[in-house]
C-alpha positions in Angstrom: -58.0 0.2 -8.0 -60.8 -1.7 -6.3 -59.7 -4.7 -8.3 -56.2 -4.4 -6.9 -57.5 -4.2 -3.3 -59.6 -7.3 -3.8 -56.6 -9.2 -5.3 -54.5 -8.1 -2.4 -57.0 -9.5 0.1 -56.9 -12.8 -1.8 -53.1 -12.8 -1.8 -53.0 -12.1 2.0 -55.2 -15.2 2.5 -53.4 -17.5 0.1 -49.8 -16.5 0.6 -49.7 -15.0 4.1 -46.8 -17.3 5.1 -44.6 -16.3 2.2 -45.5 -12.6 2.6 -44.7 -12.8 6.3 -41.3 -14.4 5.5 -40.7 -11.6 3.0 -41.6 -9.0 5.6 -39.2 -10.4 8.0 -36.4 -10.6 5.4 -37.0 -7.0 4.5 -37.1 -6.0 8.2 -33.8 -7.8 8.8 -32.1 -6.2 5.7 -33.5 -2.7 6.4 -32.5 -2.9 10.0 -28.9 -3.9 9.2 -28.5 -1.3 6.4 -30.1 1.6 8.3 -28.2 0.7 11.5 -24.9 0.7 9.6 -25.5 4.0 7.8 -26.8 5.8 10.9 -23.9 4.3 13.0 -21.4 5.6 10.4 -22.9 9.1 10.5 -22.9 9.1 14.3 -19.4 7.8 14.6 -18.0 10.3 12.1 -19.5 13.2 14.0 -18.7 12.1 17.5 -15.5 14.0 18.0 -16.9 17.2 16.4 -19.9 17.1 18.7 -17.7 16.6 21.8 -15.5 19.5 20.8 -18.5 21.7 20.2 -19.6 21.2 23.8 -16.4 21.2 25.9 -14.4 24.3 25.1 -11.5 22.2 23.9 -7.9 23.1 24.4 -5.8 23.9 21.2 -2.4 23.2 22.7 -0.7 22.2 25.9 2.3 24.2 27.0 4.8 22.3 29.0 7.6 24.5 30.4 8.1 22.3 33.6 9.5 25.4 35.3 8.5 26.5 38.8 7.2 30.1 39.0 6.4 30.3 35.3 4.5 33.5 34.5 1.2 32.2 33.2 -0.6 35.5 33.4 1.7 36.9 30.8 0.9 34.0 28.5 -2.8 34.5 29.2 -2.4 38.1 27.9 -0.9 37.1 24.6 -2.9 37.9 21.4 -5.2 35.1 20.3 -5.4 33.4 23.7 -9.1 32.8 24.5 -8.5 30.9 27.8 -5.7 29.3 29.7 -5.9 26.8 32.6 -2.9 25.7 34.6 -2.8 22.1 35.6 -0.4 19.7 37.4 -0.2 16.2 38.7 0.9 15.1 42.2 2.2 11.8 43.5 -0.7 10.3 45.4 -2.4 7.0 46.2 -5.9 5.9 45.3 -7.0 2.9 47.3 -3.4 2.1 48.0 -2.2 2.3 44.4 0.3 5.0 43.5 -1.0 7.3 40.8 -0.3 10.7 39.3 -3.3 12.7 40.6 -4.3 15.5 38.2 -5.6 18.8 39.3 -6.7 22.1 37.7 -6.1 25.6 38.9 -8.8 27.3 36.7 -11.6 24.7 36.0 -14.4 25.7 33.8 -12.4 27.7 31.3 -10.8 25.0 29.1 -11.8 21.4 28.6 -15.1 21.6 30.4 -16.3 18.0 30.3 -19.7 16.8 29.4 -21.4 14.9 32.2 -22.5 11.4 31.1 -23.9 10.3 34.4 -24.4 12.0 37.8 -23.2 15.6 38.1 -20.1 17.7 38.2 -18.1 17.8 41.4 -18.9 20.7 43.8 -16.0 23.1 43.6 -16.5 23.9 47.3 -16.0 20.3 48.4 -12.7 18.5 48.7 -14.3 15.1 49.1 -15.9 14.8 45.6 -14.5 13.6 42.3 -15.5 12.7 38.8 -14.3 9.8 36.8 -14.2 8.7 33.1 -16.1 5.7 31.7 -12.8 3.9 31.5 -12.3 4.2 35.3 -15.7 2.8 35.9 -15.0 -0.2 33.6 -11.5 -0.8 35.1 -12.3 -0.4 38.8 -16.0 -1.3 38.9 -16.8 1.8 40.8 -19.2 4.5 39.6 -21.4 7.2 40.8 -22.1 7.0 44.5 -19.1 4.8 45.3 -16.2 6.1 47.4 -12.4 5.8 47.0 -9.6 6.4 49.5 -7.3 9.2 48.4 -3.9 9.6 50.2 -2.2 12.9 49.4 1.6 13.4 49.5 3.3 15.4 52.3 4.3 18.9 51.1 8.0 17.8 51.5 7.5 15.2 48.8 6.3 17.8 46.3 9.1 20.1 47.4 11.6 17.3 46.8 10.1 16.5 43.4 10.4 20.1 42.4 7.6 19.8 39.9 4.0 18.6 39.5 4.7 16.7 36.3 4.2 13.1 37.1 5.3 11.2 40.1 9.1 11.6 40.1 9.1 10.9 43.8 7.0 8.3 45.8 4.2 9.6 48.0 4.8 9.8 51.7 2.6 10.3 54.7 -0.1 13.0 54.1 -3.8 13.4 54.7 -6.1 10.5 53.8 -9.5 11.4 52.5 -12.6 9.4 51.6 -13.7 10.8 48.3 -17.1 10.1 46.7 -17.5 9.7 43.0 -20.4 12.0 41.9 -20.2 11.9 38.1 -18.9 10.3 35.0 -17.5 12.8 32.5 -15.7 13.1 29.1 -13.8 15.6 27.1 -11.0 15.3 24.5 -8.3 15.5 27.2 -10.3 13.3 29.6 -11.2 10.7 26.9 -10.2 7.2 27.7 -7.4 5.9 25.5 -6.1 2.3 25.0 -3.3 1.6 27.5 -4.2 4.4 29.9 -4.7 3.8 33.6 -7.6 6.1 34.4 -7.7 7.9 37.8 -10.3 10.0 39.6 -10.3 13.8 38.9 -10.8 15.6 42.1 -13.0 18.6 42.8 -11.3 22.1 42.7 -12.1 22.1 46.4 -9.2 19.7 46.9 -6.7 22.2 45.7 -8.3 25.0 47.8 -8.2 23.0 51.0 -4.9 21.0 50.5 -2.9 23.4 48.4 0.5 22.6 50.0 0.0 18.9 49.4 -0.4 19.5 45.6 1.8 22.6 45.0 4.4 22.4 47.8 5.0 24.6 50.7 5.6 27.7 48.7 3.7 26.9 45.5 7.1 26.0 43.9 5.8 23.0 42.0 6.0 23.5 38.2 2.7 23.7 36.4 1.7 23.1 32.8 -1.2 24.7 31.0 -4.0 24.0 28.5 -4.5 26.9 26.1 -7.5 27.6 23.9 -6.7 29.8 20.9 -9.1 32.0 18.9 -7.8 30.7 15.6 -7.7 27.0 16.5 -5.1 24.8 14.8 -4.1 27.5 12.3 -3.1 29.8 15.2 -0.6 27.4 16.8 2.6 28.5 14.9 1.9 32.2 15.7 1.2 31.4 19.3 4.5 29.4 19.6 6.4 32.2 18.0 4.8 34.8 20.4 5.7 32.6 23.4 9.3 32.4 22.3 9.4 36.2 21.9 7.8 36.6 25.4 10.0 34.2 27.3 13.2 34.1 25.2 13.1 30.3 25.5 13.2 27.8 22.7 13.2 24.7 25.0 9.5 24.8 26.0 7.7 21.6 25.0 4.2 21.5 23.6 1.5 19.0 22.9 -0.4 20.1 19.8 -3.9 18.9 20.8 -5.4 20.2 17.6 -3.1 17.9 15.6 -4.1 15.0 17.9 -7.8 15.9 17.3 -7.1 15.9 13.5 -5.5 12.5 13.8 -8.4 11.1 15.7 -10.7 12.6 13.2 -9.0 10.7 10.4 -9.3 7.5 12.3 -13.0 8.1 12.9 -13.4 8.9 9.2 -11.8 5.5 8.3 -14.0 3.6 10.8 -17.1 5.3 9.5 -16.2 4.7 5.9 -15.7 1.0 6.8 -19.1 0.9 8.5 -20.7 2.6 5.5 -19.1 0.1 3.2 -20.5 -2.6 5.4 -23.9 -1.1 5.0 -23.6 -0.9 1.2 -22.4 -4.6 1.2 -25.4 -5.5 3.3 -27.6 -3.6 0.8 -26.1 -5.5 -2.1 -26.6 -8.8 -0.3 -30.2 -7.8 0.5 -30.8 -6.8 -3.1 -29.7 -10.3 -4.3 -31.3 -12.4 -1.5 -34.5 -10.4 -0.8 -34.8 -9.5 -4.4 -35.2 -13.2 -5.2 -38.1 -13.5 -2.8 -39.7 -10.3 -4.3 -39.3 -11.6 -7.8 -40.7 -15.0 -7.0 -43.7 -13.5 -5.2 -44.6 -10.9 -7.8 -43.9 -13.5 -10.6 -46.2 -16.0 -9.1 -49.0 -13.4 -8.8 -48.4 -12.3 -12.4 -48.8 -15.9 -13.5 -52.1 -16.2 -11.7 -53.3 -13.0 -13.3 -52.9 -14.3 -16.8 -56.5 -15.5 -16.9 -57.8 -12.0 -15.9 -55.5 -10.5 -18.5 -57.1 -12.8 -21.1 -60.5 -11.5 -19.9 -59.5 -7.9 -20.5 -57.8 -6.7 -17.3 -55.6 -3.7 -18.2 -51.9 -4.2 -18.2 -51.4 -1.4 -15.6 -53.9 -3.0 -13.1 -52.4 -6.4 -13.6 -48.9 -5.0 -12.8 -50.2 -3.2 -9.7 -52.1 -6.3 -8.5 -49.0 -8.5 -8.9 -46.8 -6.0 -7.1 -49.2 -5.2 -4.3 -48.4 -8.1 -1.9 -44.6 -7.7 -2.1 -44.9 -3.9 -1.9 -47.0 -4.2 1.3 -44.4 -6.6 2.7 -41.6 -4.2 1.8 -43.4 -1.3 3.5 -44.1 -3.2 6.7 -40.6 -4.8 6.8 -38.9 -1.4 6.3 -41.0 0.1 9.1 -39.9 -2.8 11.4 -36.3 -2.4 10.2 -36.3 1.4 11.0 -37.6 0.6 14.5 -34.9 -2.0 15.0 -32.3 0.5 13.7 -33.5 3.1 16.2 -33.3 0.6 19.0 -29.8 -0.6 17.9 -28.5 3.0 18.1 -28.0 2.4 21.8 -24.9 0.3 20.9 -23.4 3.0 18.6 -21.0 4.4 18.0 -18.4 1.8 18.7 -14.7 1.4 18.3 -12.6 4.6 18.6 -15.7 6.8 18.2 -17.3 5.4 21.4 -14.6 7.0 23.5 -15.5 10.5 22.1 -19.3 10.3 22.0 -20.7 13.1 24.2 -24.2 11.7 24.4 -24.1 7.9 24.5 -27.3 5.9 24.4 -30.2 5.7 21.9 -30.2 8.4 19.2 -32.7 8.3 16.3 -31.1 9.6 13.1 -34.3 10.9 11.4 -32.8 11.8 8.1 -31.2 8.3 7.6 -34.3 6.4 8.9 -36.7 8.6 6.9 -34.9 9.0 3.6 -33.2 5.6 3.8 -36.4 3.8 4.7 -38.2 5.5 1.8 -35.5 4.5 -0.6 -35.7 0.9 0.5 -39.4 0.8 0.1 -39.1 2.2 -3.4 -36.5 -0.4 -4.2 -38.8 -3.2 -3.1 -41.7 -1.7 -5.0 -39.7 -1.2 -8.1 -38.5 -4.8 -8.0 -42.0 -6.0 -7.5 -43.4 -3.9 -10.4 -40.7 -5.1 -12.8 -41.2 -8.7 -11.8 -45.0 -8.4 -11.9 -45.3 -6.9 -15.4 -47.1 -9.2 -17.9 -44.7 -10.5 -20.5 -45.0 -8.5 -23.8 -46.0 -10.2 -26.9 -43.3 -11.2 -29.3 -39.7 -11.9 -28.5 -36.6 -9.9 -28.4 -34.6 -9.6 -31.6 -31.2 -11.0 -32.0 -29.6 -14.3 -31.0 -28.4 -15.3 -27.6 -25.0 -14.1 -26.3 -22.3 -16.7 -26.6 -19.3 -17.3 -24.4 -15.8 -17.6 -25.9 -14.8 -19.9 -23.0 -17.8 -22.2 -23.7 -17.0 -22.1 -27.4 -13.4 -23.1 -26.6 -14.6 -25.9 -24.4 -16.7 -27.2 -27.3 -13.8 -27.1 -29.7 -11.7 -28.9 -27.2 -14.2 -31.8 -27.2 -14.9 -31.7 -23.5 -17.6 -34.0 -22.2 -21.2 -32.8 -22.7 -22.0 -32.2 -19.0 -18.9 -30.0 -18.7 -19.8 -28.1 -21.9 -23.5 -27.6 -20.8 -22.5 -26.5 -17.3 -20.0 -24.0 -18.7 -22.7 -22.5 -20.9 -25.1 -22.3 -18.0 -22.4 -20.5 -16.0 -21.3 -18.0 -18.7 -24.1 -17.6 -21.2 -27.1 -15.5 -19.9 -29.6 -16.6 -22.6 -32.7 -14.7 -23.5 -36.4 -14.6 -22.7 -37.8 -17.3 -20.4 -34.5 -19.1 -20.3 -32.4 -16.1 -19.3 -30.1 -16.6 -16.3 -28.6 -14.1 -13.8 -25.1 -14.8 -15.1 -23.5 -11.4 -14.5 -24.8 -11.1 -10.9 -23.5 -14.5 -10.1 -20.0 -13.8 -11.6 -19.8 -10.4 -9.9 -21.0 -12.0 -6.6 -18.5 -14.8 -6.8 -15.6 -12.4 -7.5 -16.9 -10.0 -4.8 -17.1 -12.7 -2.2 -13.6 -14.1 -2.7 -12.2 -10.5 -3.0 -14.0 -9.3 0.1 -12.9 -12.3 2.3 -9.3 -12.2 1.2 -9.0 -8.4 1.4 -10.5 -8.5 4.9 -8.2 -11.3 6.1 -5.2 -9.6 4.5 -6.0 -6.4 6.2 -6.6 -8.2 9.5 -3.2 -9.9 9.2 -1.6 -6.4 9.0 -3.6 -5.1 12.0 -2.8 -8.1 14.1 0.9 -8.0 13.3 1.3 -4.3 13.9 -0.9 -4.1 17.1 1.3 -6.8 18.7 4.6 -5.4 17.4 5.7 -2.0 18.8 8.6 -2.1 16.4 6.1 -1.0 13.7 5.8 2.2 15.6 9.5 2.6 16.1 9.4 1.5 19.7 12.1 -1.2 19.4 12.9 -1.1 23.1 10.9 -3.1 25.6 12.4 -1.7 28.8 13.6 1.7 29.9 15.4 3.2 32.9 15.2 6.8 34.1 18.5 8.4 34.9 17.6 12.1 35.3 15.2 14.9 34.9 15.6 18.5 33.7 19.4 18.6 33.6 20.1 16.7 36.8 21.0 13.1 37.0 19.7 11.1 39.9 22.8 8.9 40.4 26.1 8.1 38.8 27.0 8.0 35.1 24.7 6.0 32.9 27.4 4.4 30.8 28.6 1.7 33.2 25.0 0.9 34.1 24.1 0.4 30.4 27.2 -1.7 29.9 26.1 -4.1 32.6 22.6 -4.2 31.1 24.0 -4.9 27.6 25.8 -8.0 29.0 22.5 -9.8 29.6 22.0 -12.6 27.0 18.4 -11.4 26.2 19.5 -7.8 25.6 20.3 -7.0 21.9 20.9 -3.2 22.3 21.0 -0.3 24.7 20.9 3.4 24.1 21.7 6.3 26.3 19.1 8.9 25.3 18.8 12.5 26.3 16.0 14.7 25.0 15.5 18.4 24.7 13.5 21.0 22.7 14.9 22.7 19.6 13.1 25.1 17.2 13.2 23.9 13.6 12.3 26.2 10.7 10.8 25.0 7.5 13.1 24.2 4.5 15.0 27.3 3.3 14.4 29.1 6.6 11.4 30.9 5.2 9.1 33.3 6.9 7.0 30.7 8.6 7.1 30.3 12.3 9.6 27.9 13.8 8.2 24.6 15.2 9.4 23.4 18.6 10.5 19.8 18.3 11.6 17.3 20.9 15.0 16.0 19.9 16.7 12.8 21.0 20.3 11.7 21.0 20.7 8.8 18.5 23.2 6.0 18.5 26.7 7.4 18.2 28.4 6.7 14.9 30.7 3.7 15.3 29.3 3.0 18.7 27.1 0.2 20.0 24.3 -0.5 17.5 20.7 0.1 18.5 17.6 -0.7 16.3 15.8 2.3 14.9 12.9 2.3 12.4 13.3 4.6 9.4 10.8 5.0 6.6 13.4 6.8 4.4 17.1 7.7 4.5 19.6 7.0 7.3 20.3 8.1 10.9 22.4 11.2 11.5 26.1 10.8 11.7 27.3 14.3 12.0 26.4 17.3 14.2 24.7 19.0 11.3 22.3 16.1 10.4 18.8 15.3 11.6 16.2 12.6 11.2 12.6 13.8 11.5 9.6 11.9 12.7 6.8 11.5 10.2 4.5 14.0 11.9 7.3 16.6 12.3 8.3 16.1 8.6 4.7 16.6 7.5 4.4 19.8 9.5 7.6 21.2 8.2 7.0 19.9 4.7 10.5 18.5 4.8 12.1 15.6 3.0 15.5 13.9 3.0 18.0 16.3 1.6 16.2 19.5 2.7 18.0 22.1 4.8 16.5 23.3 8.1 17.4 26.2 10.4 17.7 25.0 14.1 17.9 27.1 17.2 18.1 25.8 20.8 19.1 26.9 24.3 22.8 26.1 23.6 23.0 27.6 20.1 21.8 27.7 16.5 23.0 25.8 13.4 21.8 24.6 10.0 20.7 21.0 9.7 20.3 18.6 6.8 17.5 16.1 6.9 19.1 12.6 6.3 16.0 10.5 6.9 12.4 10.1 8.2 11.9 7.8 11.1 10.1 7.2 14.4 11.4 8.4 17.7 10.9 7.1 21.3 7.5 8.1 22.8 8.1 10.3 25.8 6.2 12.3 28.4 5.9 15.3 26.1 5.9 13.7 22.6 4.4 10.9 20.6 6.4 8.4 18.6 5.7 10.3 15.3 6.6 13.7 16.7 10.3 14.6 17.3 13.7 14.2 15.7 17.0 12.3 16.1 20.2 14.2 16.4 23.8 12.9 16.8 25.1 13.2 20.4 27.3 16.1 19.2 24.4 17.8 17.4 22.2 17.5 20.5 24.9 19.0 22.8 25.4 21.9 20.3 21.7 22.8 20.1 19.9 21.5 23.2 22.8 21.6 25.6 21.3 19.9 28.6 18.3 17.5 28.8 14.7 17.4 29.9 14.6 13.6 30.4 17.6 11.2 30.6 16.6 7.7 29.9 18.2 4.4 28.9 16.4 2.3 26.3 16.8 -1.5 26.3 16.0 -3.7 23.2 15.5 -7.4 23.7 15.7 -10.4 21.4 12.4 -11.6 20.0 10.4 -13.7 22.4 12.4 -12.6 25.5 10.4 -12.1 28.7 10.7 -8.4 29.6 9.6 -8.9 33.2 12.2 -11.7 33.7 15.0 -9.5 32.2 14.0 -6.6 34.5 14.0 -9.0 37.5 17.5 -10.2 36.7 18.8 -6.7 36.3 17.0 -5.2 39.3 20.3 -5.1 41.2 21.9 -3.0 38.4 19.1 -0.5 37.6 15.4 -0.2 37.9 13.9 -1.1 34.6 10.2 -0.5 33.7 8.3 -2.0 30.8 7.4 0.3 27.9 3.7 0.7 27.2 2.4 0.0 23.7 1.6 3.1 21.7 -1.9 4.5 22.0 -2.3 4.0 18.3 -1.8 0.3 18.6 -5.1 0.1 20.5 -6.8 2.2 17.8 -5.8 -0.4 15.2 -7.8 -3.0 17.0 -10.9 -0.8 16.7 -10.6 -0.6 12.9 -10.0 -4.4 12.4 -13.5 -5.7 13.0 -15.4 -3.7 10.3 -13.4 -5.0 7.3 -13.9 -8.5 8.6 -17.6 -8.1 8.9 -17.7 -6.5 5.5 -15.8 -9.4 4.1 -18.3 -11.8 5.7 -21.2 -9.9 4.1 -19.6 -10.0 0.7 -19.1 -13.8 1.2 -22.9 -14.0 2.0 -23.5 -12.0 -1.2 -21.5 -14.5 -3.2 -23.3 -17.5 -1.7 -26.7 -15.9 -2.4 -25.8 -14.9 -6.0 -24.2 -18.2 -6.9 -27.0 -20.2 -5.2 -29.6 -18.2 -7.0 -27.9 -18.7 -10.3 -27.7 -22.5 -9.8 -31.4 -22.8 -8.8 -32.6 -20.5 -11.6 -30.6 -22.5 -14.2 -32.3 -25.7 -13.2 -35.7 -24.1 -13.3 -35.4 -22.0 -16.4 -33.4 -24.4 -18.5 -35.2 -27.6 -17.5 -36.3 -28.0 -21.1 -32.7 -28.2 -22.3 -31.9 -30.7 -19.5 -35.0 -32.7 -20.4 -34.0 -32.9 -24.1 -30.5 -34.0 -23.1 -32.0 -36.7 -20.9 -34.1 -38.0 -23.8 -30.9 -38.1 -25.9 -29.1 -40.3 -23.3 -27.8 -38.1 -20.5 -27.8 -39.9 -17.2 -28.9 -38.6 -13.8 -25.2 -38.5 -12.7 -24.4 -36.4 -15.7 -27.2 -34.0 -14.9 -25.7 -33.5 -11.5 -22.3 -33.0 -13.2 -23.9 -30.2 -15.3 -24.9 -28.2 -12.2 -21.6 -29.1 -10.4 -19.7 -27.8 -13.5 -21.7 -24.6 -13.5 -20.8 -24.0 -9.8 -17.2 -24.9 -10.4 -16.9 -22.4 -13.3 -18.4 -19.6 -11.1 -16.0 -20.5 -8.3 -13.1 -20.6 -10.7 -14.0 -17.1 -12.0 -14.3 -15.8 -8.5 -10.9 -17.3 -7.5 -9.2 -16.1 -10.8 -10.1 -12.5 -10.2 -10.9 -12.4 -6.5 -7.6 -13.7 -5.1 -5.2 -11.2 -6.7 -7.7 -8.3 -6.4 -8.4 -9.2 -2.8 -4.8 -9.4 -1.9 -4.1 -6.1 -3.6 -7.1 -4.4 -2.0 -6.2 -5.7 1.5 -2.7 -4.3 1.1 -3.9 -1.0 -0.3 -6.3 -0.6 2.7 -3.5 -1.5 5.1 -1.1 1.0 3.5 -3.8 3.6 3.8 -4.2 2.9 7.5 -0.4 2.7 8.0 -0.1 6.2 6.5 -2.9 7.6 8.6 -1.7 6.1 11.9 1.4 6.3 10.9 3.5 3.2 11.3 6.0 1.2 9.4 4.3 -0.6 6.5 5.0 -4.2 5.9 3.1 -6.1 3.2 0.6 -8.3 5.1 0.1 -11.9 4.0 -2.9 -13.9 5.3 -1.1 -17.2 4.6 -3.8 -19.5 6.0 -6.4 -17.7 4.0 -4.3 -18.1 0.8 -3.9 -21.8 1.5 -7.6 -22.4 2.2 -9.3 -20.1 -0.2 -9.3 -22.6 -3.1 -10.5 -25.7 -1.2 -13.1 -23.7 0.7 -14.4 -22.1 -2.5 -14.7 -25.6 -4.1 -16.5 -27.0 -1.1 -18.9 -24.1 -0.9 -19.6 -24.4 -4.6 -20.2 -28.1 -4.3 -22.6 -27.6 -1.4 -24.5 -25.0 -3.3 -24.8 -27.3 -6.3 -26.0 -30.3 -4.3 -29.7 -29.4 -4.1 -30.1 -28.0 -7.7 -28.2 -31.0 -9.0 -30.5 -33.3 -7.2 -33.6 -31.5 -8.7 -32.0 -31.6 -12.2 -31.4 -35.3 -11.9 -35.0 -36.0 -10.9 -36.8 -33.9 -13.5 -40.0 -35.4 -14.8 -39.0 -35.4 -18.5 -42.3 -36.1 -20.0 -44.1 -33.5 -17.9 -41.5 -30.9 -18.8 -41.6 -31.6 -22.5 -45.4 -31.6 -22.7 -45.5 -28.3 -20.8 -43.0 -26.8 -23.2 
């Protein structure tokens, strides 16, 4: 091996610039690939790592009843821990907020501390915040906020600590210092949320009447952690019904929310991993060319030593030594860059659930992945550096049916030759990378069009609450927990409906009803938030159904997608329903989204007819009026015009709309890398064709082909590759983009509408032609300026 070492020293002196460039190319490629793979792994596991450290709640129980016996619930079988919580109407720096507080901190949802420390439970003047609060307010650890608590009379008047149903009045004003930044699943920042400080338990100990009322009569909710996790939720709900005799208690199934977030993280991680694989493919094409050129040049220089008796094995090792060393050094640099880049990961949705943000070296990925990349470079260098065997391969060159058809059609010679260059790989020293170029062209068009089609779906849905079934833009609150705040809602809604920008109003009452799976089997009943739908024959109101129709009779129901999934119910199935006012069988007439409320999400609930709701739920938990507007109407302006009729508030976009924005960027980046792959593959094929088939071009020049026709040969080759990419890439890209969007629509869920990237469809052909022409310009110029005599003498 001493000969190899000597040759390597010579190579480093002669070709240090090209080897340095190769090292940097490998470093860039390795850094991108390893960063993507490590980032995908970290993002996929972010939620699991957070849950493992924070004693997460399995379910939130929301009875909204003063004096509820939580000790009895705490004693139920399977309950690991239970922590009561509430919210009080307060002000932070003069802004009204719903201030959260816990009665038993440290038992459920114990947050990780990202910065600073946890609040001292003995102090009332300390609080912790989430990263979202720091970003929104600009205040972090060490800063202070002014906290104004409500007077106990306000809490007494509200009757429950469930979210600001009465404005705060004069109470104690405290200066509270932020001592930590924390995170847990419940405390994770979500798109659309308005983060608030979370006070120390000492605040409740010192100012209890200002949070719970003069006699602790404020209603509390609870976070419950179950031994069996998500699987134990139905049994717990059944046990709670048996304990309390109530079927109207609402729940938030936090384990189901965790599963939904997990599916979102899995999709984001899969997209990031696909980006890494696309980067690897692009690097294989682009960096592989440099490796092949370097090893091939060294192999050519070693022919003299081979003629003097140098063994084939040593010649191969010597030719591959320079590129292999560059690959090793570049991979080491890339691994270091990936370790440094880990400080920016995870991103998207996963960033909001990462328990330990900052740099994190993924040793398995950097070690195993780096070794694999080094082996890939070495293998390419060895294959390119092998001396050519004596003799030639048997068999004739492969012929293209398309090129043969072009010949039979009598097309001009430049077109025929360019078509053969594009579609016929050839053999031996005239072989061309036809298949990689064709695959790269198709992949580039496919990737870009799929990414833009997917992005069109994301953009449309994220800006359109109708896709989530939220067809109303304004709402008015008429009553809480069976008591209306004013007069009848009907005349008020009639006045609202008269506004020219209003297209529909709906008087909605919600309640909680237990629904049993199809057939009324032995499975536990599932508490479901039910809403009164538009009355048959009454004023129309837009609803979004994915199947079936709205209920028209008292014994019919429409289930939200999440509820239908949990109950394994479809249109036409029979359900057993039991509520505070009675029990009755129901027939599922459709699947559709429901209004998002304080105790339910848009995909969790059910629609009943007004008669069905009265027969099962009886009274209401929340009484609200929904107002739908014409497209393009200004919701704030409508609310201002109707302020004298009723107080209308805007409806926040669903949390899932923000999640969609997080999954949009990765397919776009992936499409960009596939486009880069296409440019590299096609450009390499064009340059290689001019170099390896220069003899063919020289012969044609001798026979009368002009320089312009030589340029036309290369332009035709590029045009054929672009045409193949468009022929297969456009329909496949459109189909793939829609398949991916349907997958996301089902995961989210939301109403699927086939996305169309109209601008991309209009521009894909001219852009592909322009790119192909640009790639053909330099090789065409070289083909036109070939030194014919020199080429033919060399051959």
